[in-house]
N, C-alpha and C positions, 0 to 999 in steps of 0.2 A: 034594898040598897046593899052594897058589898063593902065591907071594911077590910083594909089590908094592914098587917102589922109588920114593921121592919125588924131586922135582926142585926145584932152587933157583930163586929168582926170577931172571928174565933168561934162563934156559935156554930154548932154543928146542925147542919140541915139534914133532915131525915133523908136517908139514902145517899148522902155525899160525905167524903172525908177529906183531910189535908192532902195537897199535891205530893206525890212520892218523890224522893231525892236519891242521888247516887254519889259514889266516892271514886276518886282517881288518885292512885298512889304512884308517883314518878320517882324513880331512883336514878341518881347521877353518880358516875364513878370515873376514875382515871385522871382527875385533876389533882395537882399538888395541894397540900393543905393550905387553906387561906386563899385559894384562887377561886373566884366565882365563875359559875357557868353562865351561859346565855341561852336560855330556853324560854320559848313563848308558847302558851296554850290558849287556843281559841276555838269558838264554834260558830255556827252560821247565824246565831241569833244575837250576837253581839258580845258574847262572853269573851274575855281576854285577860290573861294574867302572865307576867314574866316571873321566872323563878331563877335563882342562882345557885340553888343546892336541891338535894332530894326533899320532896314534900308530898303530903296527902292533901289533896283538894277535895273538900266536902260540899254538901248541899248543892251539888251540881244537877242541873236539869238533865235528865237522861237524853242521850243523843250522841252524835258523832263529834269527836273533838280532834283538832289538829295540833300536833306537837312539833315545833320547828326549832332546831338547835343551830346555833351559830358558832364559827370558829373562835377560839379564845387565845390571846396572847398573854404570856406571863414570863416575866424576867427575860424578854427577848425571844422566847421560844413559842412556837405556834402549836396549838392543840386542836385537832379536828374531831368533831362529834360523829358518832355512828349509831343509828342513822341520823342523817341530817333532817329528815322529815318523816312523820308517821301519823296515821289516823287510828284512833281507838274508839270503841263504843262504850259509853257509860250507861249502866242500867240501874234502875231503882233498887234499892236494897242496901243492906249493911255489908254485903260481901265486898263490894267495890271492884274496880278495874285497875290493873297494874301496867306500867310502861317503864322502859329502862333507856337511858342515854349513856353510852360509853365514849369518853374522850381518849384520844391517842395522840402522843406527841409526834409531830411530822417534820420537825427541823432539828438540825444538829448545830454543833459549834466547832470552830476552828481557832486554835490558839497559836498565833505566830509569835515565836520567841526569837527576838533579834539580839545578837550579842556581837561583841567586838567592835562596835561603832564608836569612834572617838567622840568626846564630848562636843556638843554643838553641831554635830553632823546629823543629817537626816536622809537615810536611804530612800530611794524611790521604788519601793516594792509594790508589786501589783498582784492582786488575787483575782483570778477570773474563774468562772464556773458556769453551771447550767443556765440556759435561758438568757445568755448574754450578760451574766452577772460580772461586775467589775467593782473592785474596791482597793483604794490606795492604802498602803501601810508605811508609816515612817518610823515607827518604834514598836516594841512588843505590844500585842493587842489580842484580845479575844473577840472574834467576830461571831455574833449570834444570829439566830434566825435563818440559818442557811438551809436551803433545799438539799435533800440527799443527792449525792452524786460525787463526781471527780472534780477536784479544784486544782488549778495550776497556780503555783506561787513562783512568780518571776522575780529574780534578784539581779538587777543590773549592777554594773560596776559603780562604785561610790568614789567620787573625786572630792577630796577634802584638802584644801590648801594645795600643797605640792605633792600630796600622797594619793595613792590609789588603793582602794580596798575592794576585796572581791570575796564572794561566797564560794563554797566548794563547787557549785554548779550554777549555771545560769537560770535554771528553774527546776521545780520538783512538783510532782503530782501526788496529792493526798485524797483519801476517801472520807467524806463526811457522812455519818449515819445518824439517824434520829434515835435509834435504839441504844446508842452508846451512853453509858452512865456518866462519862465525862467528855470533855472536848477532844477532838483530834488535834494533835500537836505537830506543828511544822517548825523545825529548828532552822534558823538562818544565822550561822555563825560567820560573821565578816572577819577577814584578816588582812593585814597589810600585804599588798600584792605588787607593789612598784618600788622602783629604786630611782636614783637620780645620778647624773653625771655632771661634774663640775669641770668645765674647760677653762684653762687659763692660757690666753694668748699673749706671747711676748715677742719682742724684737721688731715691732712695727713702730713707725713714727706716729705722733699724734695725728689723728684723722685717717690713719691707714686702716683699711678693711681687710680682715683675713678672708681666705676662701676655703673654709672648712666645711665638710659634709659629714654628717653622722647618719649611718644607716644601721638598721637592726631588724628584729623580728617583725613578722606581719606587714612587711613593706614600709616600716618606719624610716622616714628620712627627714633630717632637719639641716638647714643651712645656718652656719655660724659665722659672724663677721667680727666678733669681739668676745672677750671673756664673758661667760655666761654659765648658768646651771640649767641643764635640761631635766625636767621633772616628770613624774608620772610615767616612767619608763617600764615597759614589760620586762621582767627578768629574762636574761638571755645573753647571747653574744652580739656585740656591736662593733662596727668598724668606723674608725675616725680617719678620714681622708682629707689631706691638706693639699691645696694646689698653689702654684705661684700666684702672686698678686702684685699689682703696681701701686706704688705710693710715692707721691712727689717726684714722678718721672723715673723712679727706680723700681726694678723688679726684685721682689723679695721671694726667697725660696724657703720652704719649710725644711727643718732639720730631718724630719721623717715624713715621707709621702703618705704612709699609711700606718695605722696601729690598731690592734685588736684589743677589746676590753670586754670583761664580763660584768654585767649588772645583776645585783642581787636585790631581793626585797629587803629594804633597810631604810631607816630614817636618815642615816649619814650618807652623804653622796660619795661616789667614787670620784677621785681627782686625777685629771690628766693635764699635761702642759703640752701646747703646741708652739714651738719656738721657730721664729723666722729670722732670716738674715739676708743681706743684699746678694743678688745673683748676677752673673755676666755670661755673655755668649761670644762667638767669633764668626767671622764671615771671610771665606776664601774666594777672592776674585781671580778667576783663571782666564788669562788673556792669550789667545793663540792666533795664528794666521798672518801675523806681520813680518815683514822682512827684518833680518837682523839689524839691530840698531835703531829701528823705528819705535817711537814712543806711542803708546796708546793714549786716547783721550777719553778716559773713563772717570766719572765722578760718582761718588757714593755719598748719599745724604740720609740722615736718620733722626731719631728722637733727640730732643733737647738741643736742636741746632747743629747736630753733628754733621760735618762735611769733610771729604777726603778725596784728593785727586790721585788716581792710580795710573801709572804709566806702563806697568808690567804685572805679571802675576804676583799677587800679594795677599797675605792673610792678615786681616784686621782683627785684633783681640781686645778684650776688655770692653766689649760693646754692651751698652744698655739693651736689654731685650726689646724687640718691637720691629715695625716694618722699616726696611731700608730700600731706598730707591737707587738703582744702578743705571745711569744714563751713559751711553757711549756715542761719540761723534766720529765722523769720517776722518781718516788719516791720509795725508799725502806724503808718499815716500817714493823717491826715484822717479818722479814725474807721473806716478800712478795713484789713483784714488782707491782706498781701501774702505769698504763699508762694514760696520759691525752688524752682527745678528746675535741676539736682538739688539735694537737700538735703545730699548728701555725695558726694564723688568723690576719687579719688586720681590724681595725675599724677607721672610719673617725670621729674625734672629731669636732663638730661644736660649734659655739658660742652660749651660752645660753642654751645648752642642756647637759644632763648627759647620755652618751652612756653606754651600758652594753656589756661586754664580758664575756661569761661563759666558764669556764674550768671545765670539769667533769672528775674526776679520777675514775678508776675502775681497778679491777685485769687485768693484761696484758693477752689479748686473741685475737683470730681471728675468722673468720667465714668461714665455708665450705658449699657451696650450691651444692646440688646434684639434677640434672634433669633426671628423669626417664620417658621414653617414650616407645610407641610401644605395650603396653598391652591393651586388650579390657577394656572398661569402667567398673569400679567396681572391677577389678582384682588387687590384691595386689602383689607387686614385693617381691623379697627376696634378699635384699641388705644389707650387714653388714658392718658398718664403725667401725674400731677399731684404737686406737692410744695411745698416751702417757698416763701413770698413770692408765692403765687398762681400758681406755675408750672403750666402745663397745655399739653399738646401731644398731637395725635391722630396715630398712625403707621399707615401702610398697609403697611409692609414693614420688614425688618430694618434697624436703624439704631443708630448710636452718638450718644448725646447728650452733648455736651461742655460744659465750663464750667458745671456744675451747682453750685448752692450746696449745702453739706453739709447732710444731714438725711434724713428718711424720705420715700420716694416711693411712691405707690400706683399700680399698674399694673392697669387695668380693661379686660378684652377682651370685646367684644360678638360675638354670633353673626353670621355673614355668609351671605347667600343668593347663591348663584352659579347662574344658570340655574334649574334645577329643584330644586337641592338647598340644604340648610341646613348650613353648617359651623359646628361648636361649638368654642370655644376651651378648652384646658386648660393651666393653671388659669384660671378666669374672673377671679379677683382674687388679687393678691399684693402684698407690700410689699418694698422693698429700701432699705437704708441706704447712702447715698453719703457717703464721707469724702474729705478733702482729699488730692489727689495719687494716688488709687487708681482702679481701674476695677472697677465692679461689674457683674455679668452677670445677665441674666434672660432667660427664654425663654417663648414661647407657641406651643403646638402646636395647629393646627386639624385637625379630622377631620370628614368628612361624617357627619351623624347622621340625615339624612332621605333619602328617595328620591322617585321619581316614577312615576306610572302613566299611560301614554298610551293612552287608549281611543278606538279608531277605530270610527265608526258609518257604515255605508253601506247603500244600497238603498232609502232612503225618498225619496218625492218631495219636492220643495221645499216648505217650509213645515211639513212634518210633524215633530213632536217624537218622539224615541225614548223608550222607557220602560225606561231602563237605570239600575240602582242599584249603587253600589259600597260595600261595607261591609268594615270591617276592624278591627285592634286598637283597644282603648281605646274601643269604641263608635262608631268612625268610621262615617259613612254619608253618601253624596253621591249625589243623583239627577242624571242627565245626559240631556239631550234631543238632544244632537248630539256629535260628536267633541270630545274635550277631554283636556288633559294635566293630571292632578291632581298638585300638587306639595306639598312639605312633609309627606310621608307618613312615619309611623313605620315602620321596617322590620318585615316580618311578612308573613303571607298574607292576601290580599284576595279577597273573593267578588264576581264581576261577574255580576249576574243581569239578564235582559232579558225584558220582557213584550211580547206582540203589540201592534200599533198599527193603528188603524182610521183611514184617510185616504181621502177621496174615494170612499167606498163600498167600498174595497178593504181587506181585512185583510192586514197584513204580519206575518209570523212571523220571529222572531229565530233566528239560528243562530250560536253555540250559545246555548241559553236560559240556561245557567249555566256558569261556569268559575271556577277558582281560580288566582290569579297571585301569585308570591312577589315582594315588593319589597325590594331591598337598599339600604343606605345608599350614597349617591353614585352610584346607577345608576337608569336609567329602564327600567322593565319595560313590556311592551306587551300589550294585549288588543284584539281586534277583534270586533265584532258585525255580522253581515250580515243585513239584512232582505230578504225576498222576498215578492211578492204571493201571496195564497192560491191563485190559479190558476196561478201560475208564469209569468204573462204580463207581469210588470212590465218596464220598459225597462231595458236594460243600462247600467251606469254604471261607469266606470273611474276609479280614483284611485291616486296614489302614496302608499303608507302610510309608507315610510321609505327613506332613502338613507344609506349610510355607505361610508367607505373603511377597509380593514383592511390591516395589514402582517403580522400574526400573530394578533391578538386584538382584538375590538371589541365594545362594547356596542351595543344596537340604536339608541340615540340618537346614536351616533357621537362620544362624548365621550373615548374613549381617544386620547391624543395620538399623532401620527405623527412618524417620524424623517425630516427633510429629506434629499432626495437618494436615498431608498430606494424601490424599486418599491412600489406599493400596488394593491389590488384593490377596484374599485368595484362595489357591489351596489345595484341599484334594485329595490325591492319594490312591484310593481304588484298591486292587488287589484281584483276585480270583485264587484259586489253580488249576483251570481247565477251559477249554472252557465252555461257558455258555451263556444263554440268560436272565440273571437276570438284573433287573434295579432297584436296591435298592436306597432308599433315605439316605441322610447323614444329620445328625443334628450337627450344629455348635453352640457352646455356647462361648460368649465373656465375659471376666471378667475384672474388675479393682480391682486387688488384689483378695479379696475373694467375692467382690460384683458382681452379675450377671448383665451384661449390656444389653445383647441381645441374643435371641435364634432364629436361623433361620433354617429351614429345606429345604434342597437343593434336587431338583429332579435329577434323573440320566441324564447325558449329552448325553447318547447313549443307544442303545438296549442291551448292554452287558457290563460286568465288565472286564477291561483289566487284562491280566495275567502277565504283566510286565509294569514297570514305563516308560512313554514316556512324558517327559516335553515339547517336541516340538509341541504337539498337545493339544490345550485347551480342547477338548472334551474328552481327556483321563483323566481329573480330574474333581472333583466337585468344583465349583468356586463361589466366592462371593465378590462383591466390598464392601469394608469396608470404610465408610466415615471417613474423617480426624478427626471429632470430637471424634471418639472412638479410634483413634490411638494415644494413650498417654502413657507416662511411666507407668510401672506396668501392662501393658495389658497381659492377659493370654487367652489361647485358649484350648478348649476341644472339640473334634469331635468324633462321633460314627456313624458307618454305620448300616443301617437297624435298627433304633431305635425302630420301632414298632414290629420287629420280624416277618415281612411278608415274608421273604425268609428263606426256610429251609436250615439250615447249619449244617456242621459237628460239629461246636463249636460256641456258642455265646460269649464265654469268651474272645475272642481276637478281639472284634469289636471296641475297643476304641483306641484313640490316644491322649495323651500318654497312653501306655498300662496299666500303673498303675491306670488310671482313674482320676489322679490329673491334673488340667489344667496346660498346659506348658507355660512357660514364653516367651514373645517376647521382643527382645532387641529394645526398642523405646527410642529415645534420644530427649530431648528438646533443640532446637537451637534458637539463637536470630533471630529476624526478619532480613531478608536479605535486606539491603538498597543499592540502586545503583542510581547513577546520570548519565544520558546519556548527552553527551556534543556534540552538533552539531559543527564541526570544519569547518570554512570557510578559504579557502586558498586565501590570497591576490594575490598570484602570477597569478592565473587563474580565481578567482572569484567563484570557485566551492565549494558548501557547502554540508556537509553530510546530507542526507535526513532522519532525525529523528525528530519526533514531538510527542506531547501528543497523537495525533490521530493514529500514527502508531507504537508507542513504543512497544506494545504487540508482534508485528511481530518480534522483536529482542529478545524477552524473552522466546519464545516457547522452544527451545532446552535447555536453561538454566533450565527451570522449569521442564523439562522431565528427563534430564540426570544428573543433579547436585543435591546434597542433599540440596535442598531449599524448605522450606514450606512456612510460611508467608513471604511476600516480600513487599517492598515499592519502586517504581521506579518513578523518576521524570526527566524532561527534562529542562535543564537550557537554558539561553540566549545563542546565538551562540558566539563561541569564534574565534577570527580572528588570524591566524598564519601568520607570515611573513617569514616562512620557505620556501625553494624551492619547486617546484612542485613535488609531489610524483612520484617515479619511480618504475617500476616493480621489478627492481633488487636492489633498494635502493642504487644506486651507489653514489648518492649525500648525503646520510645520512638523508634525510628529515623525514623518518619514526621515527628514533630515536630522532630527534630533537623535533618532535611534542609530542611524548610520554613523553619526559622530561618536556615539557611545561604542559602537562596534570597533571603530578605528582606535579609540582610546583603550579599549579592552586589549586589542592586539599589542599595542605599544606597552601597556602596563604589564602584560604577561611575557613581554620580551620574545614573542614568537616570530619566526620567519615565514610561517605559513600564510596562504591567502585565508582570510576570515570571511565567511559568508553566513550572515544572519538569516534565519528563517522565521517569518512571522505568520500569524493567522489573521487575515483581514476579514471583516464582517461584510464584504461586498464581493461581487464577482466581475465588476467592470470599473476600471479606473487605474490608478497607479499600482503596478504589480512589482516593480523593483527599481532600485536606484544603485549606482556604483560610481566609483572614482575613475576618471580617465587618465590612464598612464601613471607616471611617477612611481614612488615606492610604497603607496598607501596599501594597495592590494586588498581591499576590503569592499564588500557590497552587501546588499540586503534585498531579499525577495520573499514573495509570498509562497504558501505551501499548497496551493491548488494543484494537485498532482497531474491534471490534464495539461497544464502549461508550466509548472514549476521548473521542469528541466530546461525548457527553452528560455525562460526568464533568467535562469542561472547562467546559461551559456552566454546570453546577451550581456549581462552585467559583468561577467568575468572577461568578456571581449573588451569592454571599456577598460577594465583593470590593465589589460594588455596594451593599452594605448590607442584603441580604436574609437574614432568618433562615429556619429550616425551615418548609415547609408541613406541616400536621399529617397525615402520612400515612406509613405504613410503619414506625412505631415510632421515629420520629426523636427526638433529644434537643434540648431548647431550641426547641420549636415556637413560631412567631410567635403570640402571643395575640390579635393583631388580624386574623388572616387571616379573611376574611369568609365562606368557603364550607366547609360541613361536609365532613369526609373529605379535605380538601386538594384538592378538585376545582377546575377552572379557572373554573366559575361562569357563563360566557357563551360564545358560539360563537367558535371559532378557525378559522383557515384557513392551511394550508400552501401558500404561493405557489409552491413548487417543484413540488409534485405536484397542486395543486388538490384536496386532500382536506380536507373540513371536520372540525373537532374538536369533539366533543360537550361541553357544559357539565358533564355528569354522568358521561361515559364516559372523560374525560381527567383525570389528576391533574396538579397543578402540578409543574414541573420541580424546585422547591426542596424537594420531598418525596422519599421513597424508593419511591414507587409507579410502576408503569408499566401501560399506556402513559401518556406524559406530554406536556404541552405547557406554554404559559405562560399564567397567569391575567392578567385585566386589572388586578388589584390589584398584582401584582409588576411587570408591565410598566410601569405607571404610576409605581411607586415607583423602579424603576431608571432610568427617564427623568429623574425629579426629581434623583436622585443624580448622574447624568452632567451635568445642567444646572447644578447648584449646587455642584459640588465635593464632596469627601468629607464625607458626613453634613451637607451644606449648612452647614458650619462654616468659619471663616476658616482659610486655610493657615497652617501654622507659619511664624514669622518667619525668613526667609532672611537669614543674616548672611555676606556675602562674607568669605572668609578664605583665606590661603595654605595653611594646613593645618587639618585637622579630626581629631577623635578619634572613631572608630567605637566606639560602646557598644551591646552587643546581648545578648540573653539570653532566658530563658523563666521564666514564673511558673507552676509546675506544682503539682498537688496534693501532691507530695512535697517541695516546697521551690523556692527560687529558684536558677536556673542562670545565673550571670553569666559569660559567655564572655570570653576574653582580648580586651582592647581593642587597636586598631591605629591608628597615625597614618596618615591617608589624605589625598589632595588635598581642599582645603577648598571646592571648587566647589559641593558639595551640603550644606555646613554650615548648620544651622539650629537654632533653639531649639525643642525638641519641644512639641507641644501639651500644655497643662497637664492634669494628671490626679491620681489618688489616690496614685501612687507617687512616690518621691523618689530621685534620684541624688545622692550626695555625693562631691565631689572632695577627696581628702585629701593633705596633705603627707607627707613621709617620716616625720615623727614622729607622724603620726596627727591632726594639727590640721586642722580643717575650712578648706579654701580657698574653696569655693564649693558651691552646691547648686542643683538645678533639679527641678521636679516634671514628671512625664510620665505620659501614658496608655499603656496596653499594648493590643495588638490581640487580640481574641477569635478563637480558632481553632475552626472548625466541623468536624464529621465525625470527630473523634478519639474512639475508643471507650474511651480510658483516662481519661476524666474531663475536667473543665473545665481549659483551659489558655489562658494569654495570653502573648504574645510581644512583644518590643520591639526596635527597632533605630533608631538615629539617629546623625548625625554632628554632634558639637558643635564650634563654633568653638574653635580652640586658638591662643592667642597665645603669644609667646615666653616670657613670664613664667610662664604656666601649664605650658607644656611643660617648663620648667626645674624647677619646684617640685613637679610632680605626682608623688606617690609611692604612691597607692592610690585605689581606687574602692569605693564601698559603695552597695548598692541596698536601699531599704526598701519593703516591699509587704505590706499586710495583717498587720502585726505581725511579719513575718519579715524577715530580712536576709541578705545575701550580700556578702562582701568579697573583693577581690583586692588584694594589695600587690605593689609592684615587687620583684623578686628581687635587684636590684643585681648581676645576673649578668655573666659575662664573655662570651666568644665563644660562639656557638651550636655551634661545631664541625661545621658542615655539610659534607655530602659529596653530590655529585650524580653519578649514573652512568646510563648508558643500558643497560636490560635487553634491550629489543627495539627494532626500528626505530620502533615506535609507542608505546614506554613508557619513561619516565624514573623513576628511583628517587631520592628525597631522604631523607637520614638526618641527624638532628641531636640535640642533647642536650635531650630533652623534660623532664628533671628541672628545667631552668632556664627553658626556653622551651616551654610546653605546646602552643603552636599556631604554624603558619606559614601565611602567605599565599603562594602560588605564582602568579605572573603571567607571561603571555606578554610578553617584553621588547619585542616588536615592536608588538603591538596594545594592550598594557596590560590586556587582559582577565584577570580572576581565573580561574585554572584549578582552584584548590582552597583551601578552608580545611582544611589538613592537621593532624591530631592525632597524638600518640603517639610522635613521634620517628622514624617510618618511614612513608613514603607513596609510593605509585606513582601517577604522573600520566600520562594517555594523551596524548601530543603528539609530533609530529615536529620541533618547533622545537629549536634548539640553544642558545638564549639565554633565560634566565629571571630575573626580578626576584623576590627572596626577601625576605619580611618575617617576622621572628621576634618574637613577643610574649612577655614574661615575665609577662603579665597586665595590665600598665599601660603599660610602655614598649616601643618598637619598635626592632629592629636591622635594617638593610636591607643586603642583599648582592646581588651579581650572580653568577649561576651559569651555566656552559656545559658542554655535553656534545658528544661527537662525534656526527655523523649516523648 
């Protein structure tokens, strides 16, 4: 058996001893006295102890120990340990292991010392610093626990009661350091920085309001209506301005209109007195035009029931200031009626001034204006006006007949023959009633109703008569024995037939024996018949059948007018009476009146002379490029074939043209320089800008210079205009094309320019609407895309509309010109491109005002555009320009969906004018809706819009001070519809201007009160955008902008700046 004995604890077993232990000495330093550390000691077998000061840990099981130290806060300051964590190995024995933890202060303090603040006041000081730190300070304070770094102490103005206190600066920057032994100190010494002004108003009755304005530093302005004290004023110079005021029906005038005063920082206010007293004015009524002894019938009424009858010139004194109405009635003297002009007027009498109102009497009469159009330049009409009292006068041009007796007038117009053509008037008869003091208008429009046919007969010996018969519409028939021009022909097709002729025993055969020629109104057609002997042995004879100069298009008789100063191409058509191998020279002499300018001898273009005219081949004529310097009014041409007599002919007597040997006149007309401004349009919606610059502008002008009657020209490119309209669409479904065109028109009127304005856009498509423009009138604005393959043609087409031309009937156009003379919209006569010397066929080329290609310009549209450029817009009087300091831009659109009345703007009045009268009416309304004034106006037709007929308008009305003050609304009436805008009575627009990129500025404003803003370059004054919707981006590198915000009627102007 085995017996086991136990052992008590502590008993030593043979071969074993007590488990060995170790020591760990931890030192902690860097903390202020009395501040506890935060250190934790642990191992992986569950040992853990927290210590707050240096300590020796004993009886530790040998192994790895972790020492973790935490940040400590004491008295607001933070202390950070180093290291924050460490591992040490504890071994058995008495020597022990050591470890150290060193604390370091990592925050500083800032002492803000506030002084000078009055009792009970608390400044709103703010301290900001690293990591978004912010702390408010209202009194002296020491801020602890701050991270090291730069701190900003902001010290705003302190308002206390009526006083203003300010520190020396708005802010200061201080450095806070953890190593500092004491706090960083920021001194904020406040001091009184404002003064006050006590204004005492005297001299007004109870209830009367003064009209005093005080202005001072930093844009300060205050309105004062009674005695008061203005407080919190920045020290500096102030101006007290007092204006007249009305109380109890009496105008009171200040003793001093203006006074300067200096305000100091002080508790006691500066005192000034504004003294008022009653004021009076005078009105001088000047009456003229009545016979001696005749008494005028003039009544003056005014404020407080004032009324006075004036029989002769008189000055009314002691008048209460205000509006006075002067009404004048007709006077009968010696059996005659005398009418006053004006019959009614209003004059505002002001204090201390003698205003004048003139009343001019004269025999009662009216005015009749007669506009005559359609005749070639220099041609007199035959229009007779007859009326009461045996009145009768015959007019040859447009004229105003003044001082007409009232009654009915008959206007009778007779047909006029000009050269080969008859021009018929429309209407031939009309009546107009003339009334006293009014202007009555009438118009007569002439149009060519007949044409001519020049028949040239050649090849017969002298004395032999041809056997030519011309027959045509209405049974017309005429026999010709020689060359002759038949005039007064009804338009239509004419048959020219020729019979053989026997002369001197020789039979002469005609060629061709028959031919058909179309005769058009206002044009001379040509036909030629050449005879030759039966044996072919007849003598050769040369003649010049025709001569003309062309710049783009020309009739054979040369009656299409030329533009002075522009190159022209001379063509001389020489014919022979038989087949030949002759190559004669042609001599051309150019004259200015009777003065010979140039003589040129032209060589034959080919090895034989044609026997018939062929305008379609340049080598069938003798040609000369005539420089623009010679193409001037009073130009004349004389041409002769074979001037040296080198070719043996049957007759040398018929070698000249004109046949009489006298130089023939060329219709050359002087036109003003054509000025156009190209406007790059940038679409905010997609950032796309029309590609037109000074470097490429000529690529837009090529077709314009070739196809339109333009000689001298001046084209420039303005700064880009930013539109906030929607993105352009091929079918214009969103109306963006019309909106942008309307803005271009408003841009032209706002900038007061007389140039044509052509906006250039970039479209995101290649098929669809390419351009639109106004038809005639004085709008002279259009819009087109920048696809350079077609941009020049689009620009020429749209500016053709501006010059009054409607569409030619080709390509499915809308609103084709019913008077266009050629079927299918063709050009009708031969054209020539002077740049390439390529001839243009009458039937192979369409007119540029249609939608067909290839295209050129017809003689019809060239001549009409020439007349437009000579006579002004539509040959009508310009709208009356009224010089004014300010004007009101009124603009909008009349669309199939209604009237769009855009917000109005106050603009400089240099371009202010009364618009041309028309069927539409603008009404200017007071704030209560009362009618202040109204004006009729015409609107401009827009061509090439696929969305239906649309008219647009823009004009700058003169705006005087009274209208600017009283205007509260606008209303437009058109075609039974109306649109109204009322002033919103809004406050500030709340604008903000910021730079998004170096090239782009963003404007934001309150569009609920101000629907539109004009953004101008503050340096050039150019309009950069009519901005809509409260947010707009404008492409500009400028830093200063003038901003105008419209509430629909009234305008608020601001100056905005951005950083570059």
